[in-house]
C-alpha positions as CSV (number, residue, x, y, z in Angstrom):
1,M,131.7,116.1,-92.5
2,A,133.0,114.7,-89.2
3,A,134.0,117.1,-86.5
4,K,137.6,117.0,-85.4
5,K,137.9,115.4,-82.0
6,Q,139.8,117.6,-79.6
7,K,142.7,116.1,-77.7
8,M,142.1,115.9,-73.9
9,L,144.5,115.8,-71.0
10,K,143.9,113.9,-67.7
11,I,145.2,116.2,-64.9
12,T,145.6,114.9,-61.3
13,L,146.4,117.0,-58.2
14,V,149.3,115.2,-56.5
15,K,150.6,118.0,-54.1
16,S,148.5,119.9,-51.7
17,P,148.0,123.6,-52.5
18,I,148.0,124.4,-48.8
19,G,150.8,127.0,-48.3
20,A,151.0,127.7,-52.0
21,V,150.9,131.3,-53.4
22,P,147.2,132.4,-53.4
23,K,147.3,133.0,-57.2
24,N,148.4,129.4,-57.7
25,R,145.7,128.1,-55.4
26,A,143.1,130.0,-57.4
27,T,144.5,128.4,-60.6
28,I,144.2,124.9,-59.1
29,E,140.6,125.7,-58.1
30,A,139.8,127.1,-61.6
31,M,140.9,123.8,-63.1
32,G,138.3,122.0,-61.1
33,L,140.7,120.4,-58.7
34,N,139.7,120.6,-55.0
35,K,141.0,117.4,-53.4
36,L,144.3,115.6,-53.5
37,N,144.5,112.8,-56.1
38,K,141.4,114.1,-57.9
39,S,141.6,114.0,-61.7
40,V,139.8,116.1,-64.3
41,L,139.7,115.9,-68.1
42,L,140.5,119.3,-69.8
43,P,141.0,120.1,-73.4
44,D,144.6,120.5,-74.6
45,N,144.5,124.2,-75.6
46,D,146.6,127.3,-74.9
47,A,144.6,128.2,-71.7
48,T,145.0,124.8,-70.2
49,Q,148.7,124.7,-71.1
50,G,149.3,128.0,-69.4
51,M,147.6,126.8,-66.2
52,I,149.7,123.7,-66.3
53,R,152.9,125.8,-66.7
54,K,152.0,127.9,-63.7
55,V,151.2,125.0,-61.2
56,G,152.8,122.0,-62.9
57,Y,154.8,121.2,-59.8
58,M,151.5,120.2,-58.1
59,L,150.1,118.2,-61.0
60,K,150.5,114.9,-62.9
61,V,149.5,115.3,-66.6
62,E,148.7,112.4,-68.9
63,D,147.1,112.1,-72.3
64,A,143.5,111.0,-72.1
65,E,142.6,108.3,-74.7
């Protein structure tokens, strides 16, 4: 049986976290984003969606093919 392929999201940091609430800066760091315009691939699950909801104003989110 073939394993179900998990949907991935390409997340890019487009706004600097300097001056942001420390909790939000920690969320950005936990996502693996440490430089402006850096992108990461993360699974589309509840944990990732919650992080995006918290700091979405600093991110660009796209579907990864």
